[in-house]
C-alpha positions as CSV (number, residue, x, y, z in Angstrom):
1,M,-142.5,-203.2,147.4
2,P,-142.6,-199.6,148.6
3,R,-144.9,-197.3,146.7
4,S,-143.3,-194.4,144.8
5,K,-144.2,-191.0,146.0
6,V,-143.3,-189.3,142.7
7,G,-146.0,-186.8,141.8
8,S,-147.9,-187.1,145.1
9,S,-147.5,-183.3,145.7
10,N,-149.3,-182.8,142.5
11,G,-152.2,-185.1,143.3
12,G,-150.6,-188.1,141.7
13,V,-150.3,-186.4,138.2
14,I,-146.9,-186.9,136.7
15,G,-145.4,-184.2,134.4
16,K,-144.3,-180.6,134.2
17,T,-146.6,-178.2,136.2
18,N,-147.5,-175.3,134.0
19,K,-148.5,-171.9,135.2
20,T,-152.3,-171.3,135.3
21,S,-153.9,-167.9,135.0
22,F,-157.3,-167.0,136.2
23,G,-157.7,-163.4,135.2
24,K,-161.4,-163.8,134.2
25,C,-160.6,-162.1,130.9
26,T,-160.7,-158.7,132.7
27,V,-159.9,-155.8,130.4
28,T,-158.4,-152.5,131.6
29,S,-157.8,-149.7,129.2
30,K,-155.7,-146.7,130.1
31,K,-156.8,-143.5,128.3
32,A,-154.2,-141.3,130.0
33,S,-150.8,-142.0,131.4
34,G,-150.8,-143.9,134.7
35,C,-150.7,-147.4,136.1
36,I,-152.7,-150.6,135.7
37,T,-152.9,-152.8,138.8
38,L,-153.6,-156.5,138.0
39,Q,-155.9,-158.6,140.1
40,S,-154.3,-160.0,143.2
41,G,-152.7,-163.5,143.1
42,R,-154.5,-165.2,140.3
43,T,-153.5,-163.4,137.1
44,R,-150.2,-164.8,135.6
45,I,-150.7,-164.2,131.8
46,V,-151.9,-161.1,129.9
47,N,-152.3,-159.7,126.4
48,A,-151.3,-156.1,125.8
49,V,-152.1,-153.6,123.1
50,I,-150.2,-150.3,122.9
51,V,-151.5,-147.6,120.5
52,A,-149.6,-144.3,120.0
53,G,-151.1,-140.9,119.2
54,G,-152.1,-140.2,115.6
55,G,-150.3,-137.6,113.5
56,G,-151.9,-134.2,112.8
57,G,-153.2,-133.4,109.3
58,G,-151.1,-131.1,107.1
59,L,-151.6,-127.3,107.1
60,A,-153.2,-125.7,104.1
61,Q,-152.5,-121.9,104.1
62,N,-152.5,-119.1,101.6
63,C,-152.0,-121.4,98.6
64,S,-154.3,-123.5,96.4
65,S,-153.7,-126.9,97.8
66,G,-154.9,-130.0,99.6
67,S,-152.8,-131.1,102.5
68,G,-152.0,-134.7,103.5
69,G,-153.8,-136.7,106.1
70,G,-152.0,-137.6,109.4
71,G,-150.7,-141.2,109.8
72,A,-152.2,-143.3,112.5
73,G,-150.3,-144.0,115.7
74,G,-148.3,-147.2,115.8
75,V,-150.1,-150.3,117.1
76,V,-148.1,-153.0,119.1
77,I,-149.9,-156.2,120.0
78,Q,-148.3,-158.6,122.5
79,Q,-149.8,-161.9,123.5
80,N,-149.3,-164.3,126.4
81,L,-146.9,-162.2,128.5
82,N,-146.0,-163.7,131.9
83,V,-146.8,-161.4,134.9
84,C,-147.2,-161.6,138.7
85,G,-150.7,-161.3,140.1
86,G,-151.3,-158.0,141.8
87,S,-148.4,-156.3,140.1
88,T,-148.5,-152.7,138.8
89,I,-147.9,-152.0,135.1
90,P,-146.8,-148.4,134.3
91,T,-148.2,-146.9,131.1
92,T,-147.6,-143.8,129.0
93,V,-150.4,-142.8,126.7
94,G,-149.3,-140.5,123.8
95,G,-151.3,-137.5,122.6
96,G,-152.4,-136.8,119.1
97,G,-150.4,-134.4,116.8
98,A,-151.5,-130.8,116.5
99,W,-153.7,-129.5,113.6
100,N,-150.8,-127.5,112.2
101,A,-148.9,-130.7,111.3
102,T,-147.0,-132.3,114.1
103,N,-146.4,-136.0,114.8
104,G,-148.3,-138.0,117.3
105,V,-146.6,-138.9,120.6
106,N,-145.3,-142.4,121.5
107,S,-147.2,-144.7,123.9
108,S,-145.5,-147.3,126.0
109,T,-145.8,-149.8,128.9
110,V,-143.4,-151.9,131.0
111,I,-144.4,-155.5,131.6
112,N,-142.2,-157.9,133.6
113,G,-139.2,-155.7,133.0
114,T,-139.6,-155.3,129.2
115,T,-140.6,-152.0,127.7
116,Y,-143.0,-152.0,124.7
117,T,-143.2,-148.8,122.7
118,A,-145.6,-147.8,119.9
119,T,-144.4,-144.9,117.7
120,G,-146.5,-141.8,117.2
121,G,-148.2,-141.3,113.8
122,G,-146.4,-139.1,111.2
123,R,-147.9,-135.7,110.3
124,G,-149.3,-134.9,106.9
125,G,-147.4,-133.0,104.2
126,N,-148.3,-129.3,104.1
127,C,-148.0,-126.0,102.2
128,H,-145.0,-124.1,103.7
129,A,-142.9,-126.8,105.4
130,S,-142.2,-130.2,104.0
131,H,-144.5,-131.2,101.2
132,N,-143.9,-134.8,102.0
133,G,-145.5,-136.7,104.8
134,V,-143.4,-137.7,107.8
135,V,-142.4,-141.2,108.9
136,G,-144.2,-142.4,112.0
137,G,-146.0,-145.4,113.4
138,S,-148.0,-145.0,110.2
139,G,-146.7,-142.4,107.7
140,G,-148.4,-139.1,106.8
141,G,-149.9,-138.5,103.4
142,G,-148.3,-136.1,100.9
143,F,-149.3,-132.6,100.0
144,G,-150.7,-131.6,96.6
145,G,-150.9,-128.0,95.3
146,R,-149.0,-124.8,94.5
147,N,-145.6,-124.4,96.2
148,T,-146.2,-120.7,97.1
149,P,-149.0,-118.2,96.5
150,G,-149.4,-116.6,93.2
151,P,-150.6,-117.4,89.6
152,G,-148.4,-119.3,87.3
153,L,-146.2,-120.7,90.0
154,P,-145.2,-124.4,89.8
155,S,-147.3,-127.1,91.6
156,V,-145.8,-129.8,93.7
157,E,-146.7,-133.3,94.7
158,G,-145.6,-134.5,98.1
159,D,-144.8,-138.1,98.8
160,G,-146.4,-140.2,101.4
161,A,-144.1,-141.4,104.2
162,A,-143.3,-144.9,105.3
163,G,-144.7,-146.5,108.5
164,T,-142.8,-148.3,111.2
165,A,-142.4,-152.1,110.6
166,C,-144.9,-154.2,112.4
167,Q,-146.7,-151.1,113.7
168,G,-148.3,-149.4,110.7
169,N,-148.2,-148.6,106.9
170,A,-147.2,-145.8,104.5
171,G,-149.3,-142.7,103.6
172,G,-150.4,-142.0,100.1
173,D,-148.9,-139.4,97.6
174,G,-150.5,-136.0,96.9
175,D,-151.7,-135.0,93.5
176,Y,-151.2,-131.6,91.8
177,N,-153.2,-131.7,88.5
178,A,-154.6,-128.2,88.2
179,P,-157.2,-126.9,88.8
180,L,-157.8,-129.7,91.4
181,Y,-155.2,-130.3,94.1
182,T,-155.5,-133.1,96.6
183,G,-153.5,-134.5,99.5
184,G,-152.8,-138.2,100.1
185,G,-154.4,-140.2,102.9
186,G,-152.4,-141.0,106.0
187,G,-151.3,-144.6,106.5
188,G,-153.3,-146.9,108.9
189,A,-152.3,-149.7,111.2
190,G,-154.1,-152.2,108.8
191,G,-153.5,-150.7,105.4
192,T,-151.8,-148.0,103.3
193,G,-153.2,-144.6,102.7
194,S,-154.6,-143.9,99.2
195,D,-153.0,-141.5,96.8
196,G,-154.7,-138.2,96.1
197,A,-156.5,-138.3,92.7
198,P,-157.8,-135.5,90.5
199,G,-160.8,-134.1,92.4
200,K,-160.6,-136.6,95.2
201,G,-158.4,-136.5,98.4
202,G,-156.8,-139.8,99.3
203,D,-158.6,-142.0,101.8
204,G,-156.9,-142.8,105.1
205,G,-155.5,-146.4,105.5
206,A,-157.7,-148.8,107.4
207,G,-157.1,-149.5,111.1
208,T,-156.5,-152.9,112.7
209,D,-159.0,-155.1,114.7
210,I,-157.7,-155.7,118.2
211,S,-160.9,-157.3,119.6
212,P,-159.4,-160.9,119.3
213,Y,-156.7,-159.9,121.7
214,I,-158.6,-157.3,124.0
215,S,-162.3,-156.6,123.3
216,T,-164.6,-154.6,121.2
217,A,-164.9,-152.0,124.0
218,V,-161.5,-150.5,123.1
219,G,-161.3,-148.2,120.0
220,V,-164.2,-148.1,117.5
221,C,-165.8,-151.4,118.1
222,G,-162.4,-153.0,118.6
223,V,-160.7,-151.2,115.6
224,V,-157.8,-148.7,116.2
225,G,-155.2,-146.9,114.1
226,G,-157.2,-145.5,111.1
227,G,-155.3,-143.0,108.9
228,G,-156.5,-139.4,108.3
229,G,-158.1,-138.5,104.9
230,G,-156.4,-136.1,102.5
231,G,-157.7,-132.6,101.8
232,A,-159.0,-131.5,98.4
233,F,-159.1,-128.1,96.6
234,G,-160.9,-127.2,93.4
235,S,-161.0,-123.7,91.8
236,T,-163.7,-124.5,89.3
237,S,-165.7,-127.4,90.9
238,L,-166.5,-129.0,94.2
239,P,-163.8,-131.7,95.0
240,Q,-164.3,-134.8,97.1
241,L,-162.6,-135.0,100.4
242,G,-160.7,-138.1,101.5
243,C,-162.5,-140.4,104.0
244,G,-160.9,-141.3,107.3
245,G,-159.7,-144.9,107.7
246,S,-161.7,-147.3,109.9
247,G,-160.5,-147.1,113.5
248,G,-160.8,-143.4,114.2
249,G,-159.2,-141.7,111.2
250,G,-160.5,-138.1,110.6
251,K,-161.9,-137.2,107.3
252,G,-160.2,-134.6,105.0
253,G,-161.5,-131.1,104.4
254,Q,-162.5,-129.5,101.0
255,N,-162.5,-126.1,99.5
256,P,-165.0,-124.9,98.3
257,A,-166.5,-126.3,101.4
258,G,-169.2,-128.9,101.0
259,P,-171.7,-130.0,103.7
260,G,-170.0,-130.6,107.0
261,S,-166.6,-129.4,105.9
262,A,-166.0,-126.1,107.7
263,A,-162.5,-125.4,109.2
264,N,-161.5,-127.8,111.9
265,V,-164.8,-129.5,112.4
266,C,-165.0,-132.4,114.9
267,N,-165.1,-135.2,112.3
268,Q,-161.8,-134.1,110.8
269,K,-160.1,-134.9,114.1
270,G,-158.8,-138.4,114.8
271,T,-161.0,-140.1,117.3
272,T,-159.9,-139.9,120.9
273,N,-158.1,-143.0,122.2
274,T,-157.8,-144.7,118.9
275,G,-154.6,-143.3,117.5
276,G,-156.5,-142.1,114.4
277,G,-154.7,-139.7,112.1
278,G,-156.1,-136.2,111.7
279,G,-157.7,-135.2,108.4
280,G,-155.8,-132.9,106.0
281,N,-157.5,-129.7,104.7
282,S,-157.4,-127.3,101.8
283,A,-157.2,-123.6,101.2
284,A,-157.3,-121.0,98.4
285,V,-154.8,-118.2,98.1
286,G,-155.3,-115.8,100.9
287,S,-157.1,-118.2,103.2
288,Q,-156.3,-120.7,105.9
289,M,-158.1,-123.9,106.7
290,N,-157.1,-125.8,109.9
291,S,-156.6,-129.5,109.5
292,G,-157.6,-132.1,112.0
293,T,-155.7,-133.0,115.2
294,G,-154.6,-136.6,115.6
295,G,-156.5,-138.9,118.1
296,S,-154.8,-139.7,121.4
297,G,-153.5,-143.3,122.0
298,V,-154.5,-146.0,124.5
299,V,-152.9,-148.9,126.4
300,A,-155.1,-151.9,127.1
301,I,-154.4,-155.0,129.1
302,K,-156.4,-158.3,129.1
303,E,-155.9,-160.6,132.1
304,L,-156.2,-164.1,130.6
305,S,-157.8,-167.3,131.9
306,K,-155.6,-170.2,130.7
307,A,-155.0,-173.7,132.1
308,S,-153.3,-175.7,129.4
309,G,-151.1,-178.8,129.9
310,V,-150.5,-180.3,133.3
311,W,-151.4,-178.3,136.4
312,S,-151.6,-178.7,140.1
313,L,-155.0,-180.3,141.2
314,Q,-154.9,-178.1,144.3
315,S,-154.7,-175.0,142.0
316,Q,-157.5,-176.4,139.9
317,M,-159.8,-177.0,142.9
318,A,-159.2,-173.5,144.3
319,A,-160.0,-171.9,141.0
320,K,-163.2,-174.0,140.7
321,Q,-164.3,-172.8,144.1
322,Q,-163.6,-169.2,143.2
323,G,-165.4,-169.5,139.9
324,T,-162.3,-168.6,137.8
325,W,-161.5,-172.0,136.2
326,P,-161.9,-171.6,132.4
327,E,-165.1,-173.0,131.0
328,L,-164.9,-175.7,128.2
329,L,-165.8,-174.1,124.9
330,F,-167.0,-176.0,121.8
331,T,-166.3,-174.7,118.3
332,I,-169.7,-174.7,116.6
333,D,-170.5,-173.8,112.9
334,Y,-174.0,-172.5,112.2
335,L,-176.6,-171.7,109.6
336,V,-179.1,-169.1,110.6
337,V,-181.8,-168.0,108.2
338,A,-184.6,-165.6,109.2
339,G,-188.2,-165.7,108.0
340,G,-188.9,-164.4,104.5
341,G,-191.0,-161.3,103.8
342,G,-194.5,-161.5,102.4
343,G,-195.4,-160.5,98.9
344,G,-197.1,-157.1,98.3
345,S,-200.8,-156.9,97.5
346,A,-202.3,-155.5,94.3
347,A,-205.5,-153.6,93.5
348,S,-206.9,-152.6,90.1
349,G,-204.1,-150.9,88.1
350,S,-201.2,-152.3,90.1
351,A,-198.8,-155.2,90.8
352,G,-197.2,-156.1,94.1
353,G,-193.5,-156.6,94.7
354,G,-192.0,-159.9,95.8
355,G,-191.0,-160.4,99.5
356,G,-187.4,-160.2,100.4
357,A,-185.6,-163.3,101.7
358,G,-184.8,-163.7,105.3
359,G,-181.3,-162.7,106.4
360,Y,-178.7,-165.4,105.8
361,R,-175.8,-165.9,108.2
362,A,-173.4,-168.9,108.2
363,S,-170.0,-170.2,109.2
364,G,-167.9,-173.0,107.8
365,Y,-170.2,-173.9,105.0
366,G,-171.8,-172.2,102.0
367,P,-170.2,-169.5,99.7
368,S,-166.9,-168.5,101.3
369,P,-167.5,-164.7,101.0
370,L,-170.6,-165.1,103.2
371,Q,-168.9,-167.1,105.9
372,G,-168.5,-165.5,109.3
373,G,-166.5,-166.9,112.2
374,A,-167.6,-170.0,114.1
375,L,-169.2,-169.6,117.6
376,K,-167.5,-170.7,120.8
377,L,-170.2,-172.1,123.0
378,T,-170.2,-173.5,126.5
379,A,-171.8,-176.7,127.5
380,G,-175.4,-176.3,128.7
381,N,-178.6,-174.7,127.3
382,H,-178.8,-172.2,124.5
383,T,-182.0,-170.4,123.3
384,I,-182.8,-170.9,119.6
385,T,-185.2,-168.6,117.7
386,V,-186.5,-169.5,114.3
387,G,-188.2,-166.6,112.5
388,G,-191.6,-166.9,110.9
389,G,-192.4,-165.7,107.4
390,G,-194.2,-162.4,106.9
391,A,-197.9,-162.5,106.0
392,G,-199.1,-162.0,102.5
393,T,-201.6,-159.1,102.4
394,D,-204.8,-158.1,100.5
395,A,-205.2,-154.8,98.7
396,S,-207.8,-152.3,100.1
397,T,-210.6,-150.9,98.0
398,P,-209.3,-149.4,94.7
399,G,-208.4,-145.7,95.2
400,N,-206.9,-146.4,98.7
401,N,-203.4,-147.5,99.6
402,G,-202.8,-151.3,99.3
403,A,-200.9,-153.1,101.9
404,T,-197.2,-153.9,101.9
405,G,-196.3,-157.5,102.6
406,G,-195.5,-158.4,106.2
407,C,-191.9,-158.5,107.2
408,G,-190.4,-161.8,108.3
409,T,-189.1,-162.2,111.9
410,V,-185.6,-162.8,113.2
411,S,-183.7,-166.1,113.7
412,T,-181.0,-166.2,116.4
413,I,-178.4,-168.3,118.2
414,D,-176.1,-166.8,120.8
415,S,-174.6,-163.6,119.3
416,I,-175.8,-164.3,115.7
417,T,-179.0,-162.7,114.5
418,A,-180.5,-162.9,111.0
419,A,-183.0,-160.1,110.2
420,G,-186.4,-160.9,108.8
421,G,-187.0,-160.3,105.0
422,G,-188.6,-157.1,104.0
423,G,-192.2,-157.1,102.8
424,G,-192.9,-156.4,99.1
425,G,-194.5,-153.1,98.1
426,G,-198.2,-153.2,97.6
427,A,-200.5,-150.9,95.5
428,T,-199.2,-147.5,96.7
429,S,-197.3,-148.8,99.7
430,V,-193.5,-148.8,99.8
431,A,-191.5,-152.0,100.0
432,Q,-189.7,-152.6,103.3
433,A,-186.0,-153.1,104.2
434,G,-184.8,-156.3,105.8
435,G,-182.3,-159.1,105.7
436,S,-183.0,-158.9,102.0
437,G,-185.3,-156.1,100.9
438,G,-188.8,-156.4,99.4
439,G,-189.4,-155.6,95.7
440,G,-191.1,-152.4,94.7
441,S,-194.7,-152.4,93.4
442,A,-196.1,-150.9,90.2
443,V,-199.1,-148.6,90.0
444,G,-201.2,-147.4,87.0
445,T,-201.9,-143.6,87.1
446,E,-205.5,-144.2,85.8
447,F,-206.4,-145.5,89.2
448,Y,-203.9,-143.9,91.6
449,P,-202.5,-140.4,92.0
450,P,-199.3,-139.7,89.9
451,G,-195.9,-139.4,91.6
452,F,-195.8,-142.8,93.1
453,T,-192.5,-144.6,92.6
454,G,-191.9,-148.3,92.9
455,T,-189.0,-148.0,95.3
456,A,-187.4,-151.2,96.5
457,G,-186.5,-152.1,100.1
458,A,-182.9,-152.0,101.2
459,G,-181.0,-155.3,102.0
460,N,-178.5,-156.1,104.7
461,S,-180.6,-154.1,107.2
462,P,-179.3,-153.9,109.8
463,S,-175.8,-154.1,108.4
464,T,-173.7,-157.2,109.1
465,D,-170.3,-158.3,108.0
466,P,-170.4,-160.5,105.9
467,P,-173.7,-159.0,104.5
468,Q,-176.8,-161.0,105.2
469,G,-178.8,-160.1,102.1
470,N,-179.4,-157.8,99.1
471,P,-182.0,-155.1,98.1
472,G,-185.1,-155.9,96.1
473,G,-185.8,-154.8,92.5
474,T,-187.8,-151.7,91.7
475,G,-191.3,-151.8,90.3
476,C,-192.2,-150.3,86.9
477,T,-195.0,-147.9,86.3
478,S,-195.8,-147.0,82.7
479,S,-198.3,-144.8,81.0
480,P,-202.1,-145.0,81.7
481,N,-204.0,-148.0,80.2
482,S,-200.7,-149.9,79.6
483,A,-200.5,-153.5,80.6
484,N,-196.8,-153.2,81.3
485,F,-197.0,-152.8,85.1
486,A,-194.7,-155.2,86.9
487,G,-193.5,-155.5,90.5
488,G,-189.8,-156.0,91.3
489,G,-188.4,-159.2,92.7
490,G,-187.4,-159.5,96.4
491,G,-183.7,-159.6,97.2
492,G,-181.9,-162.9,97.9
493,A,-178.9,-163.9,99.9
494,T,-176.5,-163.7,96.9
495,A,-178.3,-161.4,94.4
496,T,-180.4,-158.3,94.1
497,G,-184.0,-158.8,93.0
498,T,-184.6,-158.0,89.3
499,N,-186.5,-154.8,88.3
500,G,-189.9,-155.2,86.8
501,P,-190.8,-155.9,84.0
502,S,-188.3,-158.5,83.0
503,G,-189.1,-160.2,79.6
504,G,-192.7,-159.1,79.8
505,K,-193.0,-160.6,83.3
506,G,-192.7,-159.6,86.9
507,G,-189.2,-159.2,88.2
508,P,-187.6,-162.5,89.4
509,G,-186.5,-162.8,93.0
510,G,-182.8,-162.7,93.8
511,A,-181.0,-166.0,94.2
512,G,-180.3,-167.5,97.5
513,A,-177.1,-169.3,98.9
514,P,-176.3,-173.0,98.7
515,N,-175.1,-174.6,101.9
516,D,-174.2,-178.2,102.7
517,I,-174.0,-177.9,106.5
518,L,-176.6,-180.7,106.7
519,G,-174.6,-182.9,104.3
520,P,-176.6,-182.5,101.0
521,S,-176.4,-179.1,99.5
522,T,-179.6,-177.0,99.9
523,T,-180.2,-173.5,98.8
524,Y,-181.7,-171.0,101.2
525,A,-183.0,-167.4,101.3
526,G,-184.3,-166.8,97.7
527,G,-186.3,-163.7,97.0
528,G,-190.0,-163.7,96.0
529,G,-191.0,-162.9,92.4
530,G,-192.8,-159.7,91.5
531,G,-196.4,-159.7,90.3
532,K,-197.6,-158.7,86.8
533,R,-200.7,-156.6,86.2
534,A,-202.0,-158.0,82.9
535,C,-201.0,-159.9,79.8
536,G,-198.1,-161.6,81.4
537,A,-196.8,-164.0,84.0
538,G,-195.4,-163.2,87.5
539,G,-191.7,-163.3,88.1
540,C,-190.1,-166.5,89.1
541,G,-189.0,-167.0,92.7
542,G,-185.2,-166.9,93.4
543,A,-183.4,-170.2,93.9
544,G,-183.6,-171.0,97.7
545,G,-187.4,-171.1,98.3
546,G,-188.6,-167.8,96.8
547,G,-192.3,-167.9,95.8
548,K,-193.5,-167.1,92.2
549,G,-195.3,-163.8,91.7
550,A,-198.9,-163.8,90.4
551,G,-199.7,-162.9,86.8
552,A,-203.2,-161.9,85.5
553,P,-204.9,-164.2,86.0
554,G,-202.8,-166.1,88.4
555,T,-202.0,-166.8,92.1
556,S,-198.9,-165.8,94.0
557,V,-196.9,-168.6,95.7
558,A,-195.6,-168.7,99.2
559,G,-191.9,-169.0,100.1
560,T,-190.8,-172.5,100.8
561,C,-191.0,-173.6,104.5
562,N,-187.7,-173.4,106.4
563,T,-185.8,-171.8,103.6
564,G,-186.5,-168.2,104.5
565,G,-187.7,-167.6,100.9
566,G,-189.7,-164.5,100.1
567,G,-193.4,-164.7,99.1
568,G,-194.6,-163.9,95.6
569,G,-196.1,-160.5,94.8
570,A,-199.7,-160.1,93.6
571,G,-200.8,-159.4,90.0
572,I,-204.1,-158.3,88.7
573,G,-205.9,-157.3,85.5
574,N,-207.6,-154.0,84.7
575,T,-210.7,-154.7,86.8
576,P,-212.1,-152.0,89.0
577,G,-213.9,-152.6,92.3
578,P,-213.3,-154.8,95.3
579,G,-213.5,-157.9,93.0
580,G,-210.4,-156.7,91.2
581,Q,-208.1,-157.2,94.2
582,S,-205.4,-159.8,94.7
583,K,-203.2,-161.1,97.5
584,G,-199.5,-161.4,98.0
585,A,-198.2,-164.7,99.3
586,A,-196.6,-165.4,102.7
587,G,-192.8,-165.7,103.2
588,G,-191.3,-169.0,104.2
589,P,-190.2,-169.6,107.8
590,G,-186.5,-169.7,108.6
591,I,-184.2,-172.4,110.0
592,V,-181.2,-172.7,112.4
593,V,-178.6,-175.5,112.1
594,V,-175.6,-176.2,114.2
595,R,-172.6,-178.5,113.5
596,G,-169.8,-179.5,115.8
597,P,-167.0,-182.1,116.2
598,S,-167.7,-185.7,117.0
599,A,-166.9,-185.2,120.7
600,V,-170.0,-183.0,121.2
601,T,-173.5,-184.1,121.8
602,F,-176.6,-182.0,120.7
603,T,-180.0,-182.4,122.1
604,G,-183.0,-180.1,121.6
605,S,-186.5,-179.4,122.7
606,P,-189.4,-179.4,121.9
607,C,-189.0,-182.7,120.0
608,A,-191.2,-181.5,117.1
609,A,-188.8,-178.6,116.4
610,F,-185.4,-180.5,116.6
611,T,-183.7,-183.2,114.6
612,A,-180.2,-184.6,115.5
613,S,-178.0,-186.4,113.1
614,T,-174.4,-187.5,112.6
615,H,-172.5,-186.8,109.4
616,P,-170.6,-189.7,107.8
617,G,-167.4,-188.0,108.7
618,G,-168.4,-188.0,112.4
619,D,-169.5,-184.4,112.9
620,K,-172.7,-183.9,115.0
621,I,-175.5,-181.9,113.5
622,G,-178.6,-180.3,115.1
623,K,-181.5,-178.8,113.1
624,F,-184.2,-176.5,114.4
625,T,-187.3,-175.8,112.2
626,A,-189.0,-173.9,115.0
627,S,-187.9,-172.1,118.2
628,G,-186.6,-174.1,121.0
629,T,-183.6,-174.9,123.3
630,L,-180.3,-176.4,122.2
631,T,-178.4,-178.4,124.9
632,I,-174.7,-179.0,124.3
633,S,-172.7,-181.6,126.2
C-alpha cells in the first residue's frame, strides 16, 4: 500500500501551519516623527503603543484664579499585529500643547496598511478664554476663579472636559469658593482628574502602564499619559497645588508661591515623550503666571517572539540555530522574606527598640493586597539568596551612645528582592529603616543629654509595590527618675510597630503575614518587641516570628529562624556602670519558597539548604532556608 505524502513538506506534522515570529522582543521607541524599520526576515508579529502629546495647562492672568491642568495625550495600545519582516513603519509623534493653553498634537503610525491615531490631550480651562477644559485624548481640567479682574465681580467654575473613548479620561472641575480658587486636574490615560477643592488644586489623573505590551524603558518606568495638576490661588493663606498624575503629568502652580512653585518651572511641564499634561497655574489681579507645557508623545513598537500552534519544523530548526526560538517559560509563585533586624541595646536609663521584620514579598498566596505578579522563569539554574538576621548588640559604657541593632540582609530570587529588617534603636542611637523599620529606643535624661527622641525606622525601604513592610513604633522618654521608659516595637509585614510604652510594657512588634504557599499556613515577618527599662515587661513579638523585648529584669528573645522576625529590644533597671548594660536579640533569618505546576521539577543545592515537596493538588514546591541554587526542569 503506498505511503501517503500528506504533511511531508512540514516534516510529517499534519495541521495548519501558523506564522512564527522571532523578533527577539526588540523594542524601538520613536521620540520624534520618522520611520521604524523592523528586523529583516524574522519579525512577523508586533505590539504597538501610540501616545499623543499632552495638553497645555490653562493660563492664569490678571485675575484671582487657579487654571485647569492639561489632559494627557491619548494612548492607543495594539497587540499581535501582523507585519512583514524588514518592512518600514512610518510614525508621527505629536508635540505637547503650549503653556498658554493649547491642545496637544495627535500621534499616529501606519502598520500593514492600517492607520492608528492617538488624539492630543485637551488644554486646561483658563481665565480669559473658555473656563472649561477642552476635549482631547484625555480632557483638560476646569478653571476656578474670578471671571474678570476687579473686586466684587462674580466667580466662575469651569467644567472638566471628556476624554476620547478607549484613549483617556475626563478632567476634573474647577472650584471658586472665595478666597481660595482652584483648577481641576487634567484627565489621565488611566484615571480621571480630580476636582479642585477649597484650598487644593485637583490632582491629575493617573497614567496607564504599557510595560506588559512594550517595556519599562518607555515613559516613566513604563507608565505614560499622566494628567496635569490644577493651579491654586489663595488671597489669605497658602493653598495646595494639584499633583501631576503618574506617567509624566506636570504639577500645578500656586499663588502665593510655595517652595518650588515659581512661574513655569520644569516640574510643571508634562514630561517629554510621555504625553503628560501640563500643570495649571494661578495668578492674582495684575499678575501673570505661566502654566506648564504638555509633554510630547511617543510611538513604540515591540517585535514579538511567538511560535504557538503548528509550525514548520524547518522554520523551527532555523530559529534554533539563530538563537531566536522562544524559550519555554514556567509560571512560578514565590515567597521571599529577608532577614529580620536585631533588637537595640540598652544602658542604664534606657530601653532598646525592637528589630524590624525582614521585607515580605509574595505572589499567589497570602493576603491578597500584598500579592505581586508571578515570575516567568526559564528552565535551568537560578541563584537564591536567603538573608541572615541582624545581630543583637550590647550597649557601651553608660554616658556613651549605645548601639543600634544590626540590620537584616536581603533575600532574592530573579527580579524579586526583599530588604533586610531595620535594626532597633539603642540607648542614644537611632532606629534603622528597612523592609520593616526598627522600633525607636527610650532614654532617661538623668543619664543622657536631653533632646534625644526615640524616632522609629521607616518601613518599605526601598519602596516596593505592593509594600514589603511597615515602620516601627517610637520609643517613649519621660521625666528623670521615672520608670516609664519603653522602646517601640519593630514594624511587621502587615502592621506598624506599637509605640512604647503600651499597657506599662514595651511596644509590641507589628504583626506579620500568614501564607500557605507550603500548604499549611505559616505567619512570617513579625516585628520584635520593644524593651522596658524598669518595673515592667518587654513588648511581645509580632505574630510571624518576632522576638519578645526584655523587661527589667529579663532577657530579650531572638526572631524565629526562617521567618524573618525581628529581634527583641533590650531593657534594663536603673543601675549605673558597665554591669547595668543589656543586649538586644538577633533577628531571624529569612526564607525563599517557590511553587509551580505539576509539570515542573525543582531541585536545589546545597542539600542542607533545600527541601522539595509535592502538594496534594499536584503543585511542586521548593523551599530554601539558606542561600543556594534552584534548578528548574
